[in-house]
N, C-alpha and C positions, 0 to 999 in steps of 0.2 A: 504494500500500500504506500501511497505517496506521503503519508503522514505517519511515520513509524512511532510506536508508543512502547516498544520493548527492545531488548537487545537483539533478539532474533529478527524482528521486523526491520531494524536498522541494518543488520547484516545483509538481509535479502534485498533491501532497497539499493544499497551500494553495489551489490553484485549485478543487479539489473541495470544500473547506470553504466556498468562496464560491458554490457552485452549479454549477460546470462539471461535465459538459457540458450540463446542462439549461439553464443560462443562459450567455449569451455574456459573458465577462469582457473588457471593453474596455481591456486593458492590453497594450502591446507587449512582445515578448520581451526587447528591450534594457532596457526599464523594469523588467521582472522581474529581470533579472540585476543591475541597479543596486540594487534593493531587497534582494536577497539579500545583496549586499556590505554594505549599510547595516545590515542586521539582525545580521550577524556582527561588524561593527565595534562596535556597541553591546553585543553579548554579551561580547566580549572585554574591553571597558573597564568594564562595570558589573555583571558576573555572576561570582561566585567560581568557577564551573565552567568559565569561559572561559579561565582561565589555570592554570598549574601551577608550583609552586616547584621549582627544580632548581639544580644546580651545573654551571657550565661551566668547562672548563680551557682556557687559552690560553697557548701557548708564545710567548715574546717573540722576534720575528724581527729580522733585520737591518734591515728596513724600519721597524719600530717604533723601533729605536734611532736610525736616521738621522733620522726625523721628530722625535723628542724633542731631537736635537742640532742641528736645522736652525735657521736664522735666524727670528726672530719675525715674524709677520705685522704689517704696518703699515696703519693706517687713519687717515684725517684728517677733521676737521670743517671745514666751509666758513667763510669770513670772514663777519663781522669778528672773531669769536672763534675763529679757526683754532687747532687743536691737533692733535697727533699722538699716536696710541695704539698700543701694542704688545700683541700677543696671542700667547701661546705655542702651539705645535702639540703640546701634551702630551696627545694622545688616541690611542686605538686604535679600530679599526672594530669595531662590534658587529652581530651578525646582526639582521635587521629584525624577527624574531619575538620579540625581547626587549622587554618592555613596562615592566619595572622592575628595579632593582638594589638590593639591601639591603646587601651587604658586598662588599668586594674584599680578598682576602687573598693573601699569599705573595710579596710583592715581594722581601723579604730575610728572613734568619733573625732570630729574636727572642731577645734575651738573657734575657728574663724567663721564657720558656716552652720554647723549642725545645732549649736547651742542657741536657745531663745535669746540670750543676751550676748551672742557673738557679734562680731563686727558687721557681718553681712546683713543680718536681720535688723540690727539697730540702725544702720545707715538707711536701709530701705524704709523703715518706719518713720525716720526723721524726715526723709525726703518726700514721701508720699503724702504726708499730712503737713502741708506748708503752713507755718505760723504767720507768714506775711499776708497770705490771702484769706486764711481761715477756712479754706475748702480743700477737700481731698484732691489730689492730683493738681493742685494749684501751680506749683513751680517744679513739677517733676521733670527732671532733665534726663531723658533716656540716654543721650550720648555719654554724659558723665557717669551714669549708673553702669552702662556697658563697660566703660573703661575701668571702673572700679572692680567690676566682676573679673575682668582679665587680670587685674592686679592681685586679687585673691587667689586666682589659679596659679599665678607665679609664686605666691607665698607657699602654696601647697607643695609645689615642686621643689622649692629651695629648702623649706623648713621640714618637709616630710612629716606633716601632721597626721597622715594616715588616710586621708580621703583619696589622694592619688599616690600610687606606690611605684617606686623605682623597680623595674622588672627587666628580665631578659627572656627571650623566647626564640626557639628555632623549631620549625615545623617538622624537621626530620627526627628530632629527639622526643617530641610530644611531652616536653617538660617546660613548665613555667617557673622560672627562678625569681624569687622575691628577695630583693636586697634590703631586708629589714631586720630589726632586732627580733630574735626568737621569742622574746617575752610578749610580742604583739600577736603571736599565733595562739589564739585562745579557742579551745574546742567549743563548737556551737555557734561561733561567729560566722559571718558570710563574706565571701568575695563576690564582687560583681565585675565581670570581665566583658569589656567592649571588644568584640572580635569579628573575624570573617571566617565563615565555614563554607566548604564547597557543597554544591547541590548533589545529592545522591540521586542518580537517574531512577533507581528503583522506587524512590519516594516521590520524585517529581518527574513524571514520565515525559513532560514536554521537552526535557533536555534532549531526548532521542530525536526530536523533530527540529532541533535548532539548525538553521541553514548552514552555519559555519561548520558544525559537527559533521553534517552530511557531506559537504564538499571536501572537507579535510580528510575524513575517513576514506572517501572514494579515491582520493589522490594517493593516500597511503597504500591502499590495496593495489592500485595500479602500479605503484613503484615496486611493491613486493612481487607482483606478477612478472614484471620485467626482470627483477633480480633473479627469480627462479628460472627464467628462460635464457639468461645471458650465456650460460654454458652451451646452449644449443644455437647460438647465433649463426645465421646464414645456413642452417641445415635445410636441405631441400626436402620437401614433402611431396607426396603424390599430387599430380596436377600442376607442378611447377611452382607451388607456393613455398616460400622460405620464411623461417622464423627470424624475427629481428627484436630480440629481447632488450638489447641495449637502447634502441630507439624508444621502446616503450618505457624503459627506466628513465631515460633522459627527459622525455615529455612529462612524465609524472613528477620528476624532481622540479621542473620549471613551474608546474602547477602548485606544488607545495611551497616553493619559495615565494610565489606571488601571494598565496594565502597568508603566509607568515608576515610578509610586508604589509598586507592589508590589515592584518590583525594588530600589528604594532601601531598603525596609523588611526584605526577606527574603533577597535574593540578593547584595547588596553586602557586601564585607568592611568592618568598622567602621574608621574612621580611627584611626591611632595618635597619641595625644596626646603632646605634648612636656612632660616633667616636669623641673623644675630651673630 
């Protein structure tokens, strides 16, 4: 069908695009499965529709507290310049579908914002009820208030009050490292993680019908088809027909390069520049 909604339907669609069943596509089923996995990996890493922003909540468990409080891991370098290095086990396990983390919030309360008598709430109350006019919202300055909110965010990052947490994350390790005092890890408290996770096609079947996925996978299968036939290049078949696997491979590679270039121009999220 023209709108695949499953892995098998996507496979059949791409094979038909290449001429099946009129032509025999010389690609093994295991190779097809590998190519589908490769296509989805590229889609998740380089296409903005392959991931979604969401918030995950994690309750700090006794195992998390024990890990943060455990002895540091020791590693050594060989002689002649032998040395010993210590590494903290200050991490929590992250689901494998998480590909990026923007913020980690909620380790502890924040004196600047969470408290009723904190600076944030007090400034808001003082500005929203203007004494000069006698009316609510009389002299409320949105620009000034927005700039002050940004200042409070900067305080959070510098003072490390607990609302925003210094962290490190790599999606290949599935570990979120929190660079905080272990005394802040209290069982029963919650972490709020602003993150990006990839879309699982089994849960969101529209991924199978994405136009980029269909074109990219078709090109990958075509390249694999050509790769399988390269060793039989220029072999004469009955009727005067000859195989030309290299030409098939090169045509497919050009299609893949064009799709990758289009992906970087139209489908990738722009990089966030560091200012300051």
